[in-house]
C-alpha positions as CSV (number, residue, x, y, z in Angstrom):
1,X,99.9,262.9,156.8
2,X,97.1,262.9,159.5
3,X,94.8,261.0,157.1
4,X,97.4,258.3,156.6
5,X,97.8,258.0,160.4
6,X,94.1,257.7,160.8
7,X,94.0,254.9,158.2
8,X,96.8,253.1,160.0
9,X,95.0,253.4,163.3
10,X,91.7,252.1,161.8
11,X,93.5,249.1,160.4
12,X,95.2,248.4,163.7
13,X,91.7,248.4,165.4
14,X,90.4,246.1,162.6
15,X,93.1,243.6,163.3
16,X,92.1,243.7,167.0
17,X,88.5,243.0,166.0
18,X,89.7,240.1,163.8
19,X,91.8,238.7,166.6
20,X,89.0,238.9,169.2
21,X,86.5,237.4,166.8
22,X,88.8,234.4,166.4
23,X,89.4,234.1,170.2
24,X,85.6,234.2,171.0
25,X,84.8,231.6,168.3
26,X,87.1,229.1,170.1
27,X,85.0,229.5,173.3
28,X,81.6,229.0,171.9
29,X,79.6,226.3,170.1
30,X,78.7,228.4,167.1
31,X,79.8,227.1,163.7
32,X,83.0,228.8,162.4
33,X,82.7,231.0,159.4
34,X,84.3,229.7,156.3
35,X,87.6,231.6,156.4
36,X,88.0,231.8,160.2
37,X,91.5,230.3,160.3
38,X,92.9,232.8,157.8
39,X,94.9,235.9,158.8
40,X,93.5,239.3,158.8
41,X,95.2,240.2,155.5
42,X,93.9,237.0,153.8
43,X,90.4,237.1,155.3
44,X,87.5,237.7,152.9
45,X,86.1,239.8,155.8
46,X,88.9,242.2,155.9
47,X,86.7,245.1,154.7
48,X,84.0,244.0,157.3
49,X,86.5,244.2,160.1
50,X,87.5,247.7,159.0
51,X,83.9,248.7,159.0
52,X,83.5,247.2,162.6
53,X,86.5,249.2,163.7
54,X,85.1,252.4,162.1
55,X,81.7,251.8,163.8
56,X,83.5,251.4,167.2
57,X,85.5,254.6,166.7
58,X,82.4,256.6,165.7
59,X,80.5,255.4,168.8
60,X,83.4,255.6,171.2
61,X,83.3,251.9,171.8
62,X,86.3,249.7,172.7
63,X,86.7,247.3,169.7
64,X,87.6,244.2,171.7
65,X,84.8,244.7,174.2
66,X,82.3,245.2,171.4
67,X,83.2,241.9,169.7
68,X,83.3,240.0,173.0
69,X,80.0,241.2,174.2
70,X,78.2,240.4,171.0
71,X,79.4,236.8,171.5
72,X,78.3,236.8,175.1
73,X,74.8,237.9,174.2
74,X,74.3,235.7,171.1
75,X,70.8,234.1,170.9
76,X,71.1,230.3,171.6
77,X,69.0,229.6,168.5
78,X,71.7,231.0,166.3
79,X,73.9,228.3,164.9
80,X,76.6,230.4,163.3
81,X,77.9,233.9,163.3
82,X,80.0,235.9,160.8
83,X,81.7,239.3,161.2
84,X,79.0,240.9,159.1
85,X,76.5,240.3,162.0
86,X,78.4,242.8,164.0
87,X,77.5,245.6,161.6
88,X,73.8,245.3,162.3
89,X,71.8,247.8,164.4
90,X,70.9,244.8,166.5
91,X,74.5,244.2,167.4
92,X,75.0,247.8,168.5
93,X,71.8,247.8,170.5
94,X,72.8,244.6,172.2
95,X,76.1,246.1,173.2
96,X,74.5,249.2,174.6
97,X,72.0,247.2,176.6
98,X,74.7,244.9,178.0
99,X,76.9,247.8,179.0
100,X,74.1,249.6,180.6
101,X,73.4,246.6,182.8
102,X,76.8,245.1,183.5
103,X,78.6,248.3,183.9
104,X,76.3,249.4,186.6
105,X,78.0,251.5,189.3
106,X,76.2,249.5,192.0
107,X,78.6,246.5,192.0
108,X,77.0,245.0,195.1
109,X,73.6,244.9,193.4
110,X,75.1,243.4,190.2
111,X,76.9,240.7,192.2
112,X,73.7,239.9,194.1
113,X,71.6,239.8,190.9
114,X,74.0,237.4,189.2
115,X,74.4,235.2,192.3
116,X,70.6,234.9,192.7
117,X,70.3,233.9,189.0
118,X,73.1,231.3,189.4
119,X,71.5,229.8,192.5
120,X,68.1,229.6,190.9
121,X,69.5,228.1,187.7
122,X,71.8,225.4,189.2
123,X,69.2,223.1,190.6
124,X,67.3,223.3,187.3
125,X,70.1,222.2,185.1
126,X,72.4,220.0,187.2
127,X,72.9,217.2,186.4
128,X,70.6,217.1,183.4
129,X,72.5,219.8,181.4
130,X,75.7,220.6,183.4
131,X,77.7,218.4,185.7
132,X,78.8,221.2,188.0
133,X,78.3,224.9,188.8
134,X,81.7,225.5,187.2
135,X,80.3,224.0,183.9
136,X,77.5,226.6,184.0
137,X,80.0,229.4,184.5
138,X,82.2,228.1,181.6
139,X,79.3,228.3,179.1
140,X,79.5,231.5,177.0
141,X,75.7,231.1,176.3
142,X,75.0,231.8,180.0
143,X,75.0,235.6,180.4
144,X,77.2,236.3,183.3
145,X,80.0,239.0,183.5
146,X,83.4,237.5,183.2
147,X,84.6,238.6,186.6
148,X,81.5,237.0,188.2
149,X,82.3,233.7,186.5
150,X,85.7,233.7,188.3
151,X,84.7,234.7,191.8
152,X,81.2,233.1,192.0
153,X,82.8,229.9,193.3
154,X,84.3,229.6,196.8
155,X,87.5,228.4,195.2
156,X,88.0,229.7,191.6
157,X,88.0,226.9,189.1
158,X,91.2,226.6,187.0
159,X,89.1,225.8,183.8
160,X,87.0,228.9,184.3
161,X,90.1,231.1,184.8
162,X,91.7,229.7,181.7
163,X,88.7,230.6,179.6
164,X,87.5,233.7,181.2
165,X,90.5,235.1,183.1
166,X,91.8,237.6,180.6
167,X,88.3,238.9,179.9
168,X,87.7,239.3,183.7
169,X,90.9,241.2,184.1
170,X,90.0,243.6,181.3
171,X,86.6,244.3,182.9
172,X,88.2,244.8,186.4
173,X,91.0,247.1,185.2
174,X,88.6,249.3,183.2
175,X,86.3,249.8,186.3
176,X,88.0,251.1,189.5
177,X,84.7,250.8,191.4
178,X,84.5,247.1,190.5
179,X,88.1,246.7,191.5
180,X,87.4,248.3,194.9
181,X,84.3,246.2,195.4
182,X,86.1,242.9,194.7
183,X,89.1,243.9,196.8
184,X,86.8,244.8,199.7
185,X,85.1,241.3,199.4
186,X,88.6,239.8,200.0
187,X,89.2,238.4,196.5
188,X,92.8,237.9,195.6
189,X,93.0,240.0,192.4
190,X,96.9,239.9,192.0
191,X,96.7,236.1,192.1
192,X,94.0,236.2,189.3
193,X,96.3,238.4,187.2
194,X,99.3,236.1,187.7
195,X,97.4,232.9,187.2
196,X,95.6,234.1,184.0
197,X,98.9,235.2,182.5
198,X,100.5,231.9,183.3
199,X,97.7,229.7,181.9
200,X,96.4,231.5,178.8
């Protein structure tokens, strides 16, 4: 009976992985894998998503976060991605490296580091590559945390919230120190939650 429950739980997590993979594909410029529009049950990668779920369970990793971060850190030279790429040792190492940096307890330092990078990058790529700073923050190939993308601008951009709002909320809710830091800086977190729910 316990084994059956475990199998059901693993399949539920695999469905989460499939769902998040589809969500992230819509945000990025990578070519869609051949059966991306198919349901979990009809996907040729169903077994792969089950393996991804098993990997996450074995390493104590949130499935949705593992998938999302691997998209955030994808090398720009890569033109396509498949679920099997998330089974590589490289994918696991990328996740651990990202979490080690972006889940730093020193939120003030993390904010300052990303803000310096953004201020250094903007004059180099506007208007040649991006029209506005918001366009930089929208780009999933730019490695910024989701919550930073929302609050880096004086007035949060509706387009950025629509794309990154739910990811930002997940990051904030899972880190009480980050919540306190953003609250102390005067950011309107309840408004973000309400707006993201209304627009996504």
